[in-house]
C-alpha positions as CSV (number, residue, x, y, z in Angstrom):
1,M,97.1,112.4,137.8
2,N,96.7,111.2,134.2
3,A,94.0,112.9,132.2
4,D,91.0,110.9,131.2
5,P,91.3,109.5,127.7
6,A,89.3,111.3,125.0
7,P,86.0,109.6,124.4
8,L,85.9,107.3,121.4
9,P,84.0,108.5,118.3
10,R,80.3,107.5,118.4
11,I,79.1,105.3,115.5
12,L,75.5,104.8,114.6
13,I,74.7,102.1,112.0
14,L,71.5,102.0,109.8
15,A,70.5,98.6,108.3
16,S,67.4,97.1,106.7
17,G,68.1,93.4,106.3
18,S,70.2,90.5,107.5
19,G,73.0,92.8,108.8
20,T,76.1,90.9,107.7
21,N,78.0,94.1,107.2
22,L,76.7,95.2,110.6
23,Q,78.1,92.0,112.1
24,A,81.5,92.6,110.5
25,L,81.6,96.1,112.1
26,I,80.4,94.8,115.5
27,D,83.2,92.1,115.3
28,A,85.8,94.8,114.4
29,S,84.6,97.1,117.2
30,R,85.4,94.4,119.7
31,E,89.1,94.5,118.9
32,R,91.0,96.1,121.7
33,D,92.5,99.0,119.7
34,F,89.4,99.8,117.6
35,P,89.1,103.6,117.7
36,G,85.3,104.0,117.8
37,Q,82.3,102.6,119.6
38,I,79.0,101.5,118.1
39,V,76.3,103.3,120.2
40,A,73.1,102.3,118.3
41,V,71.7,100.4,115.4
42,G,68.6,101.7,113.6
43,C,66.3,99.9,111.2
44,N,63.3,100.7,109.0
45,R,62.0,97.1,109.2
46,P,60.8,95.9,112.6
47,G,61.7,92.2,112.1
48,A,65.0,92.6,110.4
49,P,67.7,90.2,111.6
50,A,70.1,93.2,111.9
51,L,68.2,94.2,115.1
52,E,68.8,90.8,116.6
53,R,72.5,91.0,115.8
54,A,72.7,94.4,117.6
55,S,70.8,93.1,120.6
56,N,73.0,90.1,120.9
57,A,76.0,92.5,121.1
58,H,74.2,94.6,123.8
59,I,73.9,97.6,121.4
60,D,71.0,100.0,121.7
61,T,68.5,99.6,118.8
62,F,65.6,101.6,117.4
63,V,63.1,101.2,114.6
64,V,61.6,103.8,112.4
65,D,59.1,101.8,110.2
66,H,58.9,103.5,106.8
67,T,55.4,102.0,106.2
68,E,54.0,104.2,109.0
69,Y,54.9,107.5,107.1
70,D,53.1,109.0,104.2
71,S,56.1,110.7,102.7
72,R,59.8,110.3,102.4
73,E,60.3,113.6,104.2
74,A,58.2,112.5,107.2
75,F,60.1,109.3,107.5
76,D,63.5,111.1,107.2
77,G,62.4,113.6,109.9
78,A,61.6,110.8,112.3
79,L,64.8,109.0,111.5
80,M,66.8,112.1,112.0
81,A,65.2,112.7,115.4
82,E,66.4,109.2,116.5
83,I,69.8,109.7,115.1
84,R,70.2,113.1,116.9
85,R,69.1,111.4,120.2
86,H,72.2,109.2,120.0
87,N,74.6,112.1,119.0
88,P,76.8,110.1,116.7
89,D,80.0,111.3,115.1
90,L,79.6,108.9,112.2
91,V,76.5,107.3,110.6
92,V,77.2,104.1,108.7
93,L,74.7,102.8,106.1
94,A,75.0,99.0,106.1
95,G,72.4,97.7,103.7
96,F,70.0,100.5,104.5
97,M,67.5,100.2,101.7
98,R,66.0,103.7,101.7
99,I,66.7,106.6,99.4
100,L,67.3,109.6,101.7
101,T,66.1,113.1,101.0
102,T,68.5,115.9,100.1
103,D,67.9,117.7,103.4
104,F,68.7,114.6,105.4
105,V,71.9,114.0,103.5
106,R,73.1,117.6,103.7
107,A,72.5,117.6,107.5
108,L,75.0,114.7,107.9
109,R,77.4,115.7,105.2
110,G,80.9,114.5,105.8
111,T,79.7,112.1,108.6
112,M,77.8,109.5,106.7
113,L,79.3,106.5,104.8
114,N,77.8,104.0,102.5
115,I,78.9,100.7,100.9
116,H,77.9,99.8,97.4
117,P,78.4,96.5,95.5
118,S,80.2,97.7,92.4
119,L,83.4,99.6,91.4
120,L,81.8,103.0,91.4
121,P,81.1,105.0,89.3
122,K,80.1,101.9,87.4
123,Y,76.7,100.4,88.2
124,T,75.0,102.7,90.6
125,G,71.6,101.5,91.9
126,L,70.4,98.0,92.2
127,G,71.1,94.7,90.4
128,T,74.8,95.3,90.1
129,H,76.0,91.7,89.9
130,Q,73.7,90.7,87.0
131,R,74.6,93.9,85.2
132,V,78.3,93.1,85.6
133,L,77.7,89.6,84.0
134,D,75.5,91.1,81.2
135,A,78.3,93.6,80.4
136,G,81.0,90.8,80.2
137,D,83.2,92.5,82.8
138,T,86.1,90.4,84.2
139,V,86.5,92.5,87.4
140,H,83.8,93.5,89.8
141,G,83.9,94.7,93.4
142,V,82.7,97.0,96.2
143,S,83.1,100.7,97.0
144,V,82.9,102.6,100.2
145,H,82.0,106.3,99.7
146,F,80.8,109.4,101.5
147,V,77.1,110.0,101.1
148,T,76.1,113.0,99.1
149,E,72.9,114.1,97.4
150,E,73.6,112.1,94.3
151,L,72.6,108.4,94.7
152,D,75.7,106.3,95.0
153,G,77.6,109.4,93.7
154,G,79.6,110.6,96.7
155,P,83.4,110.6,96.5
156,V,84.8,107.1,96.8
157,I,87.2,106.4,99.6
158,A,88.2,102.8,99.0
159,Q,87.4,99.8,96.8
160,A,88.0,96.1,96.8
161,E,88.1,93.9,93.7
162,V,86.9,90.4,92.8
163,T,87.5,88.4,89.7
164,V,84.5,87.5,87.6
165,D,84.9,83.8,86.6
166,P,83.3,82.3,83.5
167,D,81.0,80.2,85.6
168,D,79.9,83.0,88.0
169,T,76.3,83.7,88.6
170,A,74.7,86.8,90.2
171,D,74.5,84.8,93.4
172,S,78.1,83.7,93.4
173,L,79.3,87.2,92.6
174,A,77.2,88.6,95.4
175,E,78.9,86.2,97.8
176,K,82.4,87.1,96.6
177,V,81.6,90.8,96.9
178,R,80.0,90.3,100.4
179,Q,83.3,88.8,101.7
180,K,85.2,91.8,100.5
181,E,82.6,94.2,102.0
182,H,83.2,92.6,105.4
183,L,87.0,93.2,105.1
184,L,86.8,96.7,103.6
185,Y,84.1,98.5,105.6
186,P,85.7,98.1,109.0
187,I,89.0,99.5,107.6
188,V,87.3,102.6,106.3
189,V,85.3,103.1,109.5
190,R,88.6,102.8,111.4
191,W,90.1,105.5,109.2
192,F,87.2,107.8,109.8
193,C,87.4,107.3,113.6
194,E,91.2,108.0,113.5
195,G,90.5,111.3,111.7
196,R,92.4,110.1,108.6
197,I,89.6,110.8,106.1
198,Q,87.5,113.9,105.5
199,L,85.1,115.0,102.8
200,G,86.0,118.0,100.8
201,S,83.7,119.8,98.4
202,D,83.7,116.9,96.0
203,Y,86.8,114.9,97.0
204,V,88.3,112.9,99.8
205,L,91.2,114.0,101.9
206,F,93.4,111.2,103.3
207,D,95.9,112.1,106.0
208,G,95.3,115.7,104.8
209,D,96.2,115.1,101.2
210,L,93.9,114.9,98.2
211,L,93.0,111.3,97.4
212,R,93.2,111.2,93.6
213,Q,92.2,107.6,93.3
214,P,90.3,105.4,95.8
215,M,92.4,103.3,98.1
216,R,92.3,99.8,96.6
217,L,92.2,96.3,98.2
218,P,93.1,94.1,95.2
219,D,91.9,90.6,94.5
220,D,94.9,88.3,94.5
221,R,93.7,86.9,91.2
222,V,93.1,90.2,89.4
223,T,95.6,91.1,86.8
224,H,95.8,94.4,84.8
């Protein structure tokens, strides 16, 4: 008799808003050879469209409303309890607009990914698209990184570039970057589920070797 196949890695996604990256991950997970399964989607906003996207895909959902907690630590404790209930192998932040406590991040070290709309280490935090325009940059993009205690400071796994055109606005740049996010995030999640990426002390291992520079998905129009 053939042995039962090993269970697929369990993915839990946290989102706060519209859930477009969530949708990209849901769509990717439906591919026959996708090496992981999305077991739950959590949200800190009860009416977020991300919850509807998950429900439409028959994925379990939960809400931990941050407005019901009087401290960040209390919220994180409740969120962690929900996460543990689903026993994920990977936690994916997909537009999850909460700054997480150090204890929370340490508890999930090496098993939590985030996507950020800039070419890190440039432009951590919010308002990245306008900041790129204000700086006169000609190349912008998106980064996927392991989450560590430093905000948007964890080791970067992969990046995708977009060209900044003279007539771009913050909104048009946001849309360009969003399209790259939807391509890049499923790729990195696949790598994690396949065991190809691991977090070292302050670096990424890719196929067991030190990743000296983030993997890069170039914009066809970007020149160096």
